[in-house]
C-alpha positions as CSV (number, residue, x, y, z in Angstrom):
1,X,17.8,-66.8,6.8
2,X,21.2,-68.4,7.0
3,X,22.4,-71.2,4.7
4,X,22.3,-74.6,5.9
5,X,25.0,-76.9,5.8
6,X,25.1,-79.7,3.7
7,X,23.8,-83.4,3.1
8,X,24.8,-83.4,6.9
9,X,22.4,-85.6,9.1
10,X,21.2,-84.6,12.5
11,X,22.2,-87.8,14.2
12,X,25.9,-88.2,13.4
13,X,27.0,-91.0,11.6
14,X,23.6,-91.2,10.2
15,X,24.2,-90.8,6.6
16,X,24.8,-94.5,5.6
17,X,21.6,-95.7,7.0
18,X,19.9,-92.7,5.1
19,X,21.7,-93.8,2.0
20,X,20.7,-97.7,2.6
21,X,17.2,-96.2,3.1
22,X,17.3,-94.1,0.1
23,X,18.2,-96.6,-1.9
24,X,15.1,-99.4,-1.1
25,X,12.5,-96.7,-1.0
26,X,13.8,-95.6,-5.1
27,X,14.7,-99.1,-5.5
28,X,10.8,-99.4,-4.6
29,X,9.8,-96.2,-6.7
30,X,11.3,-98.2,-9.9
31,X,14.4,-96.7,-10.3
32,X,17.5,-98.6,-10.2
33,X,20.0,-97.5,-7.6
34,X,23.4,-98.4,-7.4
35,X,23.9,-99.7,-3.8
36,X,27.4,-98.6,-3.6
37,X,26.5,-95.2,-4.7
38,X,22.5,-94.6,-3.7
39,X,23.2,-91.1,-3.6
40,X,24.0,-91.1,-7.6
41,X,19.9,-91.9,-8.6
42,X,19.0,-88.2,-8.6
43,X,20.2,-88.4,-12.5
44,X,18.0,-91.3,-13.4
45,X,15.2,-89.1,-11.7
46,X,16.2,-85.9,-12.8
47,X,16.0,-87.8,-16.4
48,X,12.8,-88.8,-16.0
49,X,11.4,-85.3,-15.2
50,X,13.2,-83.8,-18.2
51,X,15.7,-82.4,-15.9
52,X,19.2,-81.6,-17.3
53,X,21.1,-82.5,-13.4
54,X,24.5,-83.5,-14.6
55,X,27.9,-84.4,-12.1
56,X,29.5,-81.5,-11.4
57,X,28.4,-77.7,-11.3
58,X,24.9,-77.2,-12.3
59,X,24.4,-73.5,-12.4
60,X,22.2,-73.7,-15.4
61,X,19.0,-75.7,-13.1
62,X,16.4,-73.6,-12.0
63,X,15.1,-73.5,-7.8
64,X,12.1,-74.9,-9.5
65,X,14.1,-77.8,-11.2
66,X,16.3,-78.6,-8.5
67,X,13.0,-78.4,-6.3
68,X,11.6,-81.5,-8.3
69,X,14.1,-83.7,-8.8
70,X,15.2,-83.3,-4.1
71,X,11.5,-83.9,-4.1
72,X,10.9,-86.3,-5.7
73,X,13.8,-88.0,-3.9
74,X,12.3,-86.7,-0.3
75,X,8.8,-87.0,-0.5
76,X,8.9,-91.0,-1.5
77,X,11.1,-91.3,1.9
78,X,9.5,-89.1,4.0
79,X,6.1,-91.0,2.9
80,X,7.5,-94.5,3.8
81,X,8.8,-92.8,7.1
82,X,5.6,-92.0,7.9
83,X,4.1,-96.0,7.0
84,X,6.6,-97.1,9.1
85,X,5.9,-95.1,12.3
86,X,1.9,-95.7,11.7
87,X,2.9,-99.8,10.8
88,X,4.8,-99.3,14.1
89,X,1.7,-97.4,16.0
90,X,-0.8,-100.0,15.0
91,X,2.1,-102.8,16.4
92,X,2.8,-101.6,19.4
93,X,-1.6,-101.5,20.4
94,X,-2.0,-105.4,19.5
95,X,0.5,-106.2,21.5
């Protein structure tokens, strides 16, 4: 399988909205999020999980550790998207 491109949303120009959504979700999860740099929340998540993630090269990081950090963030975002979609369906039924 080929390597996927990094940090490239399927929908062009959706990056800012996804970053804002990430900031909103992770703030609700209790993490301190810099609104100017919502991607930096990964370092706080890594710290709370005991993963030695740092800016720059992280060649020593295991795939498992990287997945734990990304999974925490992505999983929270997916759960929130599902909740919002379910809420939207309920609202449409009530029209």
